[in-house]
C-alpha positions in Angstrom: -32.7 42.5 86.4 -32.8 42.4 90.0 -33.0 45.8 92.2 -31.2 45.8 95.5 -33.1 47.5 98.5 -30.1 50.0 98.7 -30.3 51.3 95.3 -30.5 55.3 96.0 -33.8 55.3 93.5 -35.6 52.7 94.8 -39.0 53.4 96.7 -40.6 50.9 99.4 -43.3 50.3 96.3 -40.4 49.4 94.0 -40.9 52.2 91.6 -37.7 54.0 90.3 -37.3 57.6 90.4 -34.4 59.4 89.3 -33.0 61.8 91.9 -32.0 65.3 90.7 -28.2 65.9 91.4 -27.0 69.5 91.4 -23.3 69.9 90.6 -21.9 73.1 91.8 -18.5 73.9 90.2 -16.3 74.6 93.3 -15.2 78.4 93.5 -11.2 79.3 92.8 -9.3 80.0 96.0 -6.1 81.4 94.3 -5.6 84.4 91.9 -4.3 82.3 89.2 -7.3 79.9 89.5 -9.7 83.0 89.5 -8.1 84.5 86.4 -8.2 81.2 84.7 -11.9 80.9 85.9 -12.7 84.5 84.3 -10.9 83.3 81.0 -13.3 80.6 80.6 -16.2 82.7 81.5 -15.3 85.3 78.9 -14.5 82.6 76.6 -18.0 80.9 77.1 -20.1 84.2 77.4 -18.3 86.8 75.3 -16.8 90.2 76.4 -18.9 92.9 77.2 -17.6 96.5 76.8 -19.0 99.2 78.8 -21.0 98.5 81.7 -20.4 95.2 83.6 -22.9 93.4 81.7 -25.5 94.4 78.9 -28.6 95.8 80.3 -27.8 96.0 83.9 -31.1 97.1 85.2 -33.0 94.2 83.1 -35.0 96.6 81.2 -34.8 94.4 78.1 -33.2 91.0 79.0 -34.4 88.3 81.6 -31.3 86.2 81.3 -29.5 86.3 84.7 -26.7 88.8 85.0 -23.9 85.8 85.4 -25.1 84.0 82.2 -24.8 87.3 79.9 -21.5 88.5 78.3 -19.3 90.3 80.9 -16.5 92.9 81.1 -13.2 91.5 82.3 -13.9 93.2 85.8 -17.3 91.4 86.1 -16.0 88.2 84.8 -13.3 88.0 87.6 -16.0 89.0 90.3 -18.3 86.2 88.7 -15.5 83.7 88.9 -15.2 84.4 92.7 -18.7 84.9 94.0 -21.3 83.7 91.0 -22.2 87.2 90.5 -20.5 89.8 88.2 -21.5 92.7 90.9 -20.4 91.2 94.1 -17.1 92.0 95.3 -14.7 89.9 97.6 -11.0 90.3 98.8 -9.9 87.4 96.6 -11.7 89.3 93.4 -10.0 92.4 94.5 -6.8 91.0 95.0 -7.1 89.3 91.3 -8.1 92.6 89.9 -5.0 94.4 91.9 -2.7 91.7 90.2 -3.9 92.3 86.8 -3.9 95.9 86.9 -0.1 95.8 88.0 0.3 93.7 85.0 -0.9 95.8 82.5 0.9 98.7 81.1 2.7 99.5 84.4 -0.4 99.8 86.4 -2.5 102.5 87.3 -1.6 106.0 88.8 -3.3 105.1 92.2 -3.6 101.8 94.3 -7.1 101.9 95.6 -9.5 99.6 94.3 -11.5 101.9 92.3 -8.3 102.7 90.4 -7.3 99.1 89.8 -10.5 98.0 88.4 -11.0 101.5 86.1 -7.3 100.1 84.7 -8.4 96.8 84.0 -11.8 98.1 82.6 -10.0 100.3 80.2 -7.8 97.8 78.9 -11.0 95.4 78.3 -13.0 98.2 76.8 -10.2 99.6 74.2 -11.9 99.8 70.8 -11.0 96.4 68.7 -10.1 94.1 72.2 -11.9 90.9 71.5 -12.8 88.1 73.9 -9.9 86.2 72.7 -7.5 89.1 73.3 -8.9 88.9 76.9 -8.8 85.2 77.5 -5.1 85.4 76.2 -3.9 87.9 78.5 -6.0 86.1 81.6 -4.2 82.7 80.8 -0.7 84.9 80.4 -1.5 86.6 83.8 -2.6 83.5 85.3 0.5 81.1 84.3 3.3 84.0 84.6 4.6 82.6 88.0 4.9 79.0 86.5 6.6 80.6 83.4 9.0 82.6 85.9 10.4 79.7 87.7 
């Protein structure tokens, strides 16, 4: 088999070296895309009830926070920024949309009340990751179903 000089793995000596390729998933840009991405995170890593992630101070675990089971709010934040603790305008908007979709919404409209409302729903005893995934998918496709 003859090699072309333009092959990306060819070197001047004729040796072939594989080039590492790093694929980075594009971040979602809309609220429905964020909710679907959060559903995939919960589906793949599991639901954590309580704090954003288990062992948030890394006393017992060495796994990166973005690879641990997550709470509902942490999954939304991670879907947008790649970090379950980092907030952003798009994550806050998705959390607000979700909060207003759950049980009539919270009493107050500030982001802390919206987050607390969503977390309370996700932390209810007996709530499973499948329940969260189903709810996120329903909320993400609500505009499509309404049309």
